[in-house]
C-alpha positions, 0 to 999 in steps of 0.5 A: 740068187739070194745075194743081190748081184754077183760082186761082193766087197767084204771088209772086216776090222777091229777098232780100239774101244776108245774110238768105237762109238765114233766108228759106229756112228760113221758107219751108220750115218755116212759110210754105208750110204756113200757106198750104196750110192755108187753106180752098180752097188746094190746093197750093204750089210753090217755085222758084229761078231757074236762068236769067232776064232782069233783070226776073225775081226769084230766088225764085218761089212758086206757090199753087194754089186750088180756085177764083179766089174763094178768093183774095178770101175771108174765110179768105185775108184773115184769114191775111194779117191774122194774119202771125206775127212771123217772117213779118212780118220776112221779108216786110219784107226782100223786094226786087223783089217781084212778086205776082199774084192770078190766074185759070188760064184755060188748062192743057194736058198731064198733070202737072208737070215739075222745071223751069218756064219763066215768060213774063211778058206785059203785055196790051193795054188793048183786045185781050186776047181776041186775045192769049188766043186766040193763046196758047191755040193754042200751049199744047198740049204735043203732041210737044214733047220734054221738055214736060209741060204748059203754062198761062196765068195772067191776073192780076187788077189789083184783087187783085194788090197788094203785101204792104205797109201802103201801099195806094199802093205800086206793083206792076208785075205787077198786070195782067200775064199769065204763060205757064208751061211745065212741063218735064223739064229747062232745055234743053227749056223754053228751046227752047220759050220761045224765040220761041214766043209772039212772034207772038201777043204782036205780033199783039195789040199786047201786050208781052213783059216778061221770061222765066225758067227755074226749078228746082223746090225742093219742093212741098206738097199739102193731103194732106201736112199 
């Protein structure tokens, strides 16, 4: 599959402008390397929004794992419980955070692009199979101009908890699914995002929550460490 592994941790957040410089420095100098170093993590990617609906935070991080079980492992739980002071400071400043621990259930195409489209969908309680089948049928990049690969990510509600000491803190993305569209430029991604999945969403009584287009900032693979 174009995405390395079958597990995915997605985090997305806004940050106050007063702390944005330090936030980016922390991500670039510490956080991505710490996460990729965890046993079973394979790579991480950072993105920034270039066009997004109101429910899409500005910054996006994707962390691929060899299997989904890595995201429920002792190694990952130990990392979460051993945050540095710098990490705790920046995590405490997150705004509008979305966190999804997810399975990659479909991934078609070859490689990745410099631009990512992210379509957030809330599946119905009792018709998820129909939604999955409908989306999978639309994930072949085929001859779509400027599209490299397409993927379906399904969040696990039990594990998709916010990074907070309050176990009851809400996470609006806990059970949402995401279609990811890897492309060469924003126009190519936008043209595919526009209306492509509407019929599949409607036919299964799912809900389209938001969509956004993100530019790749940088990525880090295990081999880079």
